[in-house]
C-alpha positions as CSV (number, residue, x, y, z in Angstrom):
1,X,2.9,2.5,0.2
2,X,5.6,3.6,2.6
3,X,8.2,1.3,1.0
4,X,9.6,3.9,-1.3
5,X,10.5,7.1,0.6
6,X,11.4,10.2,-1.2
7,X,14.8,10.3,0.5
8,X,17.7,8.0,0.9
9,X,18.5,7.5,4.6
10,X,22.2,8.0,5.6
11,X,22.2,4.5,7.2
12,X,21.3,2.7,4.0
13,X,24.1,0.6,2.7
14,X,23.5,0.7,-1.1
15,X,26.2,-2.0,-1.6
16,X,24.0,-4.5,0.2
17,X,21.6,-5.0,-2.8
18,X,22.0,-5.3,-6.5
19,X,18.8,-3.6,-7.8
20,X,15.4,-2.4,-6.8
21,X,12.3,-3.9,-8.5
22,X,9.3,-1.6,-8.6
23,X,6.0,-3.2,-7.7
24,X,2.6,-1.6,-8.1
25,X,0.1,-1.3,-5.2
26,X,-2.2,-3.6,-7.1
27,X,0.5,-6.3,-7.4
28,X,1.3,-6.0,-3.7
29,X,-2.3,-6.4,-2.7
30,X,-2.9,-9.3,-5.1
31,X,0.2,-11.1,-3.9
32,X,-0.8,-10.7,-0.2
33,X,-4.3,-12.1,-0.9
34,X,-2.8,-15.0,-2.9
35,X,-0.5,-15.8,0.0
36,X,-3.4,-16.0,2.3
37,X,-5.6,-18.0,0.0
38,X,-3.1,-20.4,-1.5
39,X,-0.4,-20.8,1.3
40,X,-2.3,-19.8,4.5
41,X,0.1,-16.9,5.1
42,X,-1.8,-14.0,6.6
43,X,0.4,-11.1,5.7
44,X,0.3,-7.4,4.9
45,X,1.0,-5.2,1.9
46,X,4.8,-5.2,2.5
47,X,4.9,-9.0,2.3
48,X,2.8,-8.9,-0.9
49,X,5.2,-6.4,-2.4
50,X,8.2,-8.5,-1.4
51,X,6.7,-11.6,-3.0
52,X,5.5,-9.7,-6.1
53,X,9.0,-8.3,-6.6
54,X,10.6,-11.7,-6.1
55,X,8.2,-13.3,-8.6
56,X,8.9,-10.5,-11.1
57,X,12.7,-11.2,-10.7
58,X,12.1,-14.9,-11.1
59,X,10.8,-14.3,-14.6
60,X,14.1,-12.6,-15.6
61,X,16.9,-14.4,-17.3
62,X,19.3,-13.3,-14.6
63,X,17.3,-15.4,-12.0
64,X,17.6,-18.7,-14.0
65,X,19.1,-21.4,-11.8
66,X,19.2,-19.2,-8.7
67,X,17.4,-19.8,-5.4
68,X,15.3,-16.8,-4.4
69,X,14.1,-15.7,-1.0
70,X,11.5,-13.1,0.0
71,X,11.5,-11.8,3.6
72,X,8.0,-11.3,4.8
73,X,8.2,-8.3,7.2
74,X,4.6,-7.8,8.4
75,X,1.3,-9.5,9.4
76,X,-2.1,-8.9,7.9
77,X,-3.7,-8.1,11.3
78,X,-3.3,-4.4,11.1
79,X,-4.9,-4.4,7.6
80,X,-8.1,-6.1,8.6
81,X,-10.2,-2.9,8.2
82,X,-8.5,-1.8,5.0
83,X,-9.1,-2.5,1.3
84,X,-6.7,-5.4,1.6
85,X,-9.1,-7.6,3.4
86,X,-12.5,-5.9,3.0
């Protein structure tokens, strides 16, 4: 999906995050569609992946009592002719 390159860029500050949560393409697509249908947020696959990952983390014991935030980095416009919206 472009969000998991096979290399680690030199500019990546690995101390800036605690963990990486793997998200399937199916979960990313599903979350993007649900954001559009339920919240009126027209977003792309990266947004769907961010929300799917956040929701997966929210189900963990470590997330209990914490406020969670997902940054939605793209729009759905460029995906209009893809499987996401067709």
